[in-house]
C-alpha positions as CSV (number, residue, x, y, z in Angstrom):
1,M,5.8,-19.8,-8.6
2,N,2.2,-19.9,-7.1
3,K,3.0,-16.7,-5.3
4,I,3.9,-15.0,-8.6
5,I,0.7,-16.3,-10.3
6,I,-1.5,-15.1,-7.4
7,S,0.2,-11.7,-7.3
8,L,-0.2,-11.2,-11.1
9,I,-3.9,-12.1,-10.9
10,L,-4.5,-9.7,-8.0
11,S,-2.5,-6.9,-9.8
12,L,-4.9,-7.4,-12.8
13,I,-7.9,-7.1,-10.5
14,V,-6.5,-4.0,-8.8
15,G,-5.6,-2.4,-12.1
16,T,-9.2,-2.9,-13.4
17,L,-10.7,-1.4,-10.3
18,I,-8.4,1.6,-10.3
19,F,-8.9,2.6,-14.0
20,S,-12.7,1.8,-14.0
21,G,-13.3,3.7,-10.8
22,I,-11.2,6.9,-11.8
23,N,-12.9,7.2,-15.0
24,L,-16.3,7.5,-13.5
25,V,-17.6,10.9,-14.6
26,N,-20.8,12.8,-13.9
27,A,-21.8,15.2,-16.8
28,E,-23.2,17.8,-14.3
29,T,-20.1,17.9,-12.2
30,Y,-17.0,19.9,-13.0
31,Q,-13.4,19.9,-11.7
32,V,-12.2,22.9,-9.7
33,N,-9.5,25.2,-11.3
34,K,-10.0,23.6,-14.7
35,D,-11.2,25.4,-17.8
36,I,-14.6,24.1,-18.8
37,N,-17.3,24.9,-21.4
38,L,-20.8,25.3,-19.9
39,T,-23.1,24.3,-22.7
40,F,-26.8,25.2,-22.9
41,P,-29.6,24.5,-25.4
42,C,-32.2,27.2,-26.2
43,T,-35.6,26.6,-27.7
44,L,-37.7,29.7,-28.7
45,N,-41.4,28.9,-29.3
46,N,-40.4,25.2,-30.0
47,A,-38.0,26.3,-32.8
48,I,-34.3,26.7,-33.1
49,P,-33.5,30.4,-32.4
50,S,-32.1,32.7,-35.1
51,S,-28.6,33.7,-35.5
52,S,-29.4,37.1,-33.9
53,A,-30.6,35.5,-30.7
54,T,-28.7,36.2,-27.5
55,F,-28.1,33.9,-24.6
56,N,-27.1,35.3,-21.2
57,I,-26.2,33.5,-18.0
58,T,-25.8,34.3,-14.3
59,V,-24.1,31.9,-12.0
60,N,-24.3,32.1,-8.3
61,K,-22.6,29.8,-5.8
62,V,-25.4,28.5,-3.5
63,G,-25.1,30.3,-0.2
64,G,-22.4,32.5,-1.6
65,K,-21.7,35.2,-4.1
66,T,-22.5,35.8,-7.8
67,I,-19.7,34.3,-9.9
68,I,-20.9,35.3,-13.4
69,D,-23.3,38.3,-13.8
70,N,-25.5,38.3,-16.8
71,E,-22.7,37.5,-19.2
72,Q,-23.5,36.6,-22.8
73,A,-22.7,33.1,-24.1
74,T,-21.3,32.2,-27.5
75,S,-23.5,30.5,-30.1
76,L,-22.5,27.2,-31.5
77,G,-25.4,27.1,-33.9
78,Q,-28.5,24.9,-34.0
79,G,-29.8,26.4,-30.7
80,L,-26.7,25.6,-28.7
81,F,-24.6,28.1,-26.7
82,Y,-21.5,27.8,-24.6
83,Y,-19.6,29.9,-22.0
84,Q,-16.0,29.2,-21.2
85,T,-14.9,29.7,-17.5
86,Y,-13.4,28.0,-14.5
87,F,-14.3,27.8,-10.8
88,V,-11.8,28.3,-7.9
89,D,-14.2,27.0,-5.1
90,I,-15.9,23.6,-4.7
91,G,-19.5,23.6,-4.0
92,T,-23.0,23.8,-5.6
93,Y,-23.7,26.5,-8.2
94,E,-27.0,27.8,-9.6
95,V,-27.0,28.9,-13.3
96,I,-29.9,31.2,-14.5
97,E,-30.2,31.1,-18.2
98,F,-32.1,33.6,-20.5
99,C,-32.4,33.4,-24.3
100,Y,-34.1,36.1,-26.5
101,D,-34.3,36.8,-30.2
102,G,-36.4,40.0,-30.2
103,T,-39.8,38.2,-30.2
104,Y,-39.6,35.1,-28.1
105,S,-37.8,34.4,-24.8
106,Y,-36.7,31.3,-23.0
107,S,-35.5,31.0,-19.3
108,N,-34.3,28.2,-17.2
109,K,-32.5,27.5,-13.9
110,E,-30.4,24.5,-13.1
111,Y,-27.6,23.4,-10.8
112,F,-24.2,21.8,-11.0
113,E,-21.4,20.7,-8.7
114,V,-17.8,21.7,-8.6
115,T,-15.6,19.1,-6.9
116,P,-11.8,18.4,-6.6
117,S,-11.9,15.5,-8.9
118,G,-14.8,16.4,-11.3
119,K,-16.8,13.5,-9.9
120,S,-19.7,13.3,-7.3
121,G,-22.3,11.0,-5.8
122,T,-22.4,8.6,-2.9
123,N,-22.0,5.6,-5.2
124,N,-18.6,6.8,-6.3
125,L,-17.6,7.6,-2.7
126,V,-18.5,4.1,-1.6
127,F,-16.6,2.6,-4.5
128,F,-13.6,4.8,-3.7
129,I,-13.6,3.7,0.0
130,F,-13.9,0.0,-1.2
131,L,-11.0,0.5,-3.5
132,I,-8.8,2.0,-0.7
133,L,-9.7,-0.9,1.6
134,I,-8.9,-3.5,-1.1
135,L,-5.5,-2.0,-2.0
136,Y,-4.5,-1.7,1.7
137,A,-5.7,-5.3,2.3
138,I,-3.6,-6.7,-0.6
139,N,-0.5,-4.8,0.6
140,L,-0.9,-5.7,4.2
141,L,-1.7,-9.4,3.5
142,G,1.4,-9.6,1.4
143,F,3.5,-7.8,3.9
144,F,2.6,-9.8,6.9
145,G,2.2,-13.0,4.8
146,K,5.8,-12.7,3.6
147,N,4.7,-12.5,0.0
148,E,7.2,-10.0,-1.3
149,I,5.8,-9.7,-4.8
150,M,2.3,-9.1,-3.6
151,T,3.6,-6.5,-1.2
152,I,5.4,-4.6,-3.9
153,L,2.5,-4.7,-6.3
154,G,0.1,-3.5,-3.5
155,G,2.7,-0.9,-2.5
156,M,3.0,0.5,-6.0
157,A,-0.8,0.6,-6.3
158,L,-0.9,2.6,-2.9
159,I,1.7,5.0,-4.2
160,F,-0.4,5.6,-7.4
161,L,-3.6,6.0,-5.3
162,G,-1.9,8.4,-2.9
163,V,-0.7,10.6,-5.8
164,Y,-4.1,10.6,-7.2
165,M,-5.7,11.7,-4.0
166,T,-3.1,14.4,-3.6
167,N,-4.1,15.9,-6.9
168,N,-7.8,15.2,-6.9
169,G,-8.9,14.6,-3.3
170,I,-11.4,11.9,-2.5
171,I,-14.4,12.5,-4.8
172,I,-15.9,15.7,-3.4
173,Y,-13.5,16.2,-0.5
174,R,-10.0,17.8,-0.5
175,D,-8.7,19.2,2.7
176,N,-5.9,18.8,5.2
177,L,-7.3,15.4,6.2
178,T,-7.4,14.0,2.8
179,M,-3.9,15.4,2.1
180,Y,-2.5,13.8,5.3
181,F,-4.1,10.4,4.4
182,S,-2.6,10.8,0.8
183,V,0.9,11.4,2.2
184,V,0.5,8.5,4.6
185,T,-0.6,6.2,1.8
186,I,2.3,7.2,-0.4
187,A,4.8,6.7,2.5
188,W,3.6,3.3,3.5
189,G,3.4,2.1,-0.1
190,F,7.0,3.2,-0.7
191,I,8.3,1.8,2.7
192,S,6.5,-1.5,2.4
193,S,7.7,-2.0,-1.2
194,L,11.2,-1.1,-0.2
195,I,11.2,-3.6,2.6
196,A,9.7,-6.3,0.4
197,G,12.2,-5.6,-2.4
198,Y,15.1,-5.9,0.0
199,S,13.8,-9.2,1.4
200,L,13.2,-10.5,-2.2
201,Y,16.8,-9.6,-3.1
202,E,18.2,-11.3,0.0
203,N,16.4,-14.5,-1.0
204,L,17.7,-14.6,-4.5
């Protein structure tokens, strides 16, 4: 009975960590191969531009080629413009903005990141590594401590984590190494849960 209570408490903690961590989003970071709306404000002479104003953008990958070359954005009204696109490469991008209404002009330059998961930052990376260690620790403690329920819950969490990493990478990284780690995580979560489930069945 005590094992069940401890396992349920741990699963609640793990679930909270998973869902709070995966929903961390940076507004200046976008996900690779996903349709996005780049939105830009424009202020001409400290006033909202007229409906006849045009807003053009050029997007360059830093250290790479031009992705969008002086394309016109669509007006949303009230001085806001948007451009719908997607990016097939991860990395840092530079966007050059130019707004003009025939009399006044506005220009600006800013940067954004494209990552596998749409997240960035060392804080998120540290959190993700901590989450991986916690999930493996729960699973291994349950496995070697002969706590079948804890092992199964930890194994299921590892499977979920592995699937997530397969689709999104680890924050800003997605390569052969992260893919290999994802497969190992899924495999171990499944195998350990299967062994624990069989042991639990035998003890019934």
